[in-house]
N, C-alpha and C positions, 0 to 999 in steps of 0.2 A: 336227450337229457330232459328230465322234467322236475319241477320243484314240487313241494308238498301239495299244492292245489291242483296239480296235474297239468298246469300250463307249461308248454314246451319252452325251454331256453336254448339259445343257439350259440352261445359263446364257446369257442374252441381255441385252445391255447397251446403253443409250443412250449417246451421246457425253458428256452431262453426268455420267452415273453413272461412266463410265470416268475422267473428270477428278476426280471426287470420290474414287474409290478410289486414284488415283495422285497425289493432292495432295502437295505444293503446287506442283510445277513443271509439271504437265501442263495444257494448254489445249485448248479445242475447235478452235482454229485449227490447232494442230499435228496433231491427230487427222485433221481433214478434209484437210489438206495431204498427209499420208502416205497417206491413202486415195486421194486424187485423182491422186497421182503413182505409184500402183501399188506402193508399197513394202510395203504390208500385203497379206495374203491377202484374198479377196473378202468383203465385208460380208454379213451375213445379209440385210439390207435396205439398199441404198444410197439414202439419203433424197433427197427433192426437196421443193419447197415444199408444206407441208401433211403431209408424211410424214417421220417421224424416221428417222435412220440407226440401224440396230440392228447390234450387233457381237457376235461370239462370244467364248467364253472364250479360245480361241486368240488372237484379236486383242487381247484385253485383255493377254495375256502378251507378245505381239509389241510392243505399244505400250510396255509397261513396260520391255522389253529395249532398244528404241530410245532411250527416255528415259534409261536407265541408261548406255548407251554414249555418248550425246551429253553427258550431265552429267559423266561421268568422263573422257572422252577429249578433249572440246572440239575435235572434228574436224568440219569442215563436212559436211553431209549430201551435198552435191553431190560432194565429193571422195571420200567413203567409201561411196557408195551400193551399189556392187557388193559390198563386203565386208560391209556390214550385211545385205544380202539373203542372202548366203552363210550368215551366222550364223543368221538366222531360218529358212532352209530346213532346216538341219541340227538346230537345236534341237527342231523338231517333226516330224522325219522318222520314218516308221514304224519304221525300223530304227535306233534311237538308237545312235550310235557315239562317245560320249564326246567331244563337242566341248570343246576347251580352248584357252586362249590362252597363248602363250609368246613368248620373244624369238627373233628370227631373225637373219639376217646384218645386221651394222651396227646392231644394237639394234632392228630393225624389229619391230613388233607383228604376230604371225601367229596366225590362227585355224586350228586343225588338228583333224581327226577321226582316229579310231583307225586307219583304213585308210592314213593318211599323206597323204591329200588335204588341201590347205591353201590359204589365201588370205591375202595380205599386206594389212593394214589401212593404206591410205595415210595418211601423216601421223602414224603411231603410234610413231615413233622417240622414244626418251627417256621412255617410260612408266615410272613408278616401279614397283618391285617390289611395293609394297603395292597399287597399282591393279591390277596383273596378277593378284595373288591374289584381289582383290575381283571382278574380271571372271570368274574361274573359279568362285568361290563363287556368283555370280549365275547363271551358266550352269547349274550343278548344281541350284540351288534352283528355277530356272525349269522345268527338266526334271521335277523332282519334282512341282511344282505341276501341270504338264501331265498327268502320269501319275496323280495322285491326284484332280485336279479341285478342289484346294483351294489358294487363294492367301492367305497371311497378309499382312495389310496392313502395309506398311513402317512401322516405329516403333510399331506397335500389336500387342502380343503377344496380346491377347484378341479382336482383330477379324479376321475372315476373309471372303473371298468364296468360297463353295462353289458350284460350278456346278450342283450337284444340290439345293441348298437355297434356297428362296425365289427361284428363277430367277437366282441369283448375287448378289442384293442383299447388301450388307455385313451380317453378323450377328455376334453374340457367339459366339466359338469354342465348339463343342460343343453349340450350341443352334440353334433356329430363330427366335430372337428378333432382329429387325432392329435395327440401331443407331438407325435413324430412329424406331423405336417407343420406345426408351430415351430418346432426345432429346426426345420429345414431352412428357416430364415437366418439362423445363426451362422457365423463364420468361424470355422475351426473351433466349434463348441464354445464360442463367446458371443455375448450380445451387449448392445449399448442402448441408450435411450432411443436412438434413431431406429434401432432394430424393433423395439417395442412399438414405436410409432408406425413403422412400415407394416407390422403385423396387424395392428388395430385398423389400419386403412384397408387392408386386405380382408379382414374379418371384423366388420363394425360391431358385431354382437359381443366381441370379447373385450372385457375391461382389463386394465393394466394388471391388477393383482392376479387375474386368471392367466394372463399371458406369461407373467414372470413365473408363476407356479408351474406352468407347463414346461417352460424352458428349463427351469432348475430340475424338474423331475427327469428330464431327458439328459441331465448331466451338463447343461450349459451354464456358464458362469458370466456374471456381469463384469464389464470392464468400462473404464472411463472413456 
């Protein structure tokens, strides 16, 4: 897999890992449906019984974008498939041309690139200005993630998926330490101040906010 500059990326993701990174609204059923209906680009390995499906960093970002569009626009996939495909094609095109969303005639939602080429998103009338702004921020952030190979996990400032680090497994930002390793210190998915201290002693580079972020990302909860 290569990004726009031609530099190779090495992140490879199983479907459960994609769902873990894109929690809480992503499901394996959605991922497989989008793959099976050719909405996503080709999988690294399209699984079959006994063989797991393996996805690329690009597909992780594609799935994240589809999830974002569906969650924010609440437009049926069948109705907006062409528009969603248009968005995905241009987000990852080798010649990035500033994809953005804007209001068209009669308030229609339009996806447009810098050359003036555009696509109306069916059912997108009446989208709030705040959602329009959010879609544009998402598009820019997705493109930045694609160009850098680093995706910051939503709601987790200290947790990233870096396609060049640990094969893309979630890690603490700026380190090679997997969040799963941090979570291994928890007991039955719970942690205390003593747990945080133990982790900081094992990994002196990790500050408390990053430790807590990693633990909570892995579904661990604080207890007294």
